[in-house]
N, C-alpha and C positions, 0 to 999 in steps of 0.2 A: 504494499499499499503506499505508494509515493504521494505525499501530499505537497502541493506547491505552497511555499511560505510567501506570503504577500503582505505588504503593509501599505496604506495609504500614505502619501507623501504628507509630512508633518510641517505645518505651517510654522514659520520662525515666530519666536517670541521674544519679547523684551523684558527683561528683568531689571528692576530698579534696585540698585545695590547701594544707594546712599544712605547715610545714616539718618534717623528720625529727627525732625526738626527740633531745636531747643526753643524754650519759651522766650528767651532773649538773646539776640546774636551777640557774638563778642565785639567789644569795641575796637580791638586791634586784630590783625590778622596773626595766628601763631606763626613762629619761625620754624620752619622745617628744613633740615639738611637737604641739600640738592641731591637727588637720587641720581644713580647711574644710568646712563642711556641703553646700556646692553644688560642683557641677564648675566646674573652672577651665580656662583655656587654658594648656597647659604652657610652661614655660621651654624656650629652644633652647639646646643647649650647642654649642661650638666647631664640632662637625661637623654641625651642623643636626639632630641627633638629639634630639627632644623629651624632657624629663624633667619629672617632677611636682616640685612643691615639697615639703619635709619633711613627713612625716605624712600624705601622700596617695599613692594608688597608681593606676597606669595602667590604663584600659580601653581596649584596642585592638581594632579591627575592621578586618579586611582583606577587602574585597568585589571580586570580578571579575563583573560583571554579565554576564547573557546578552544577547540582542538586543532586549529589552524592559525597560530599567532603569526606565522610569517606572511599572512595576507594584510596584516594591519601596519599602517604607517602613521606617523603623527608629526606635524610640522607647526611650529610657532614662527610667524613672520611680523616684522614690524611695519609701520605704516608706509615704508617705502618698498614693501614686499620682499625685503631681505630676510632669509631664513636665519634665526637667532637660536633656535634649539629644535630638537626633535629626532626622530628616528625614521629611516626609510622602511618600506615594506621590505620584508626578508631578514630585517635584523633579529627578530626573534624566531628561532628556527627550532629551538630546544623544546622538547615536550615537557621539561621541567616547568615552563610557564603556564602549562595547561591547568585551568581553574584554580591558579593562585593568584593572590592579590598582589599587584605590582605598583609601587608608589613613586611617583616622580615628583619633584618640586623644583620650580625655577623662580628666582627672585627678579622681579621685572619693574620698571619705572611706572609709576601710576600716571606719569604725564604723557607717555607714548601710548599709542592705540594699537594693539596687536590683533592679528588673525590666527586663530588656532583651528587647524583643520586635522581631523581623524579620518583616515581613508581605510577602505577595504578593496583591495585589488580585484576580488571576485565578485563585489556587489552583493554579498551575502550578510554583511554586518557581523556580529559576533555570534554566529549560528553555524554550527557544523554538526557532524554526526560521527558518532562512534558505536561500532558494533550494532548498527540500526537504531541507535538510541540519539535523540538530539541533545546536543551539548551547547549551552547558551553562556556567553561571556556577558560582561557588563562594563561600564566606566561611569565615573563621576569626575566632574570638573568643577573646581573651586577657584575664583579669583578674589583675592583679597578676603579670603575666608568666607565669602557668600557662595552659595550653590548656584552655578551656571546650568548645568545639565546633569541629569542621571539618566542613563541609557541602560536598557536590558534588553538582550536578544529575544527573550521570551515575553511576548506582549500579554501572556495570560499570567505573568508574575503578580503576586500580591505585595511585592516590596513596595513601600510607601515612597512617594515623591518621584515615580518615573515620569520623565519628560518625553523620552523618546524610546521606541522599541522596534523590534523587527530588523528586516534586511536594511541595509544602507549601502551607498557607494561613498559618501562622505558627509561628515558633519562639520559644519563650519560655524564659528563663533567669532564675533567681534568683542574685543574686551578692551574697555578704556575706564578711565575714572568715573565712577558712579553708574556705570551701565554696561550690561552684557546682553548680547543679542545673538540669535542663531538657532540651529537645528540641523536635524539630519534629513537627507533626501535619498530616495532609491532610484532617481532618474540619473542613471549612468551615461557619461558621455562616451562617444565612441572610441576615444583614444585611452580609455581604461583598460 
């Protein structure tokens, strides 16, 4: 019984990640050290939790690969479309990545707009099959500690907060100070 797995295109959504307004605005602007323009490796604090230097914010990606991690790529580009971090499809080939949570963190400047793209070279998203059984992966993306997207390959998942599910060719997100926008699409271009 081969069942076709299809998902309707997901409409992009805008997530406002600004802080709640205060009752009285400050009389002077706070002094913040100038952030770096390129992503940097975070410092580790005493409990091995990474933290970003002053003026930078974390971009965190947690990926649990399906049975075909070699199909997944991830790229972070700045506003000039220059790749500043990521990994190409084929980077993760080891079965040891299968159904294991993988954590990535990059410190970025909040004054730069970034585009984050997650791709699947086969257009199946994080959905595969092993010994006739479906295997679903998932990912979560956080920008400056606010949830941007929570994807699960299994559209029937009861996990809370799922924003995208099912097959995808790419998921694209625009990340900037106070705003995150984007989503996944299963409309693959002919060159993928």
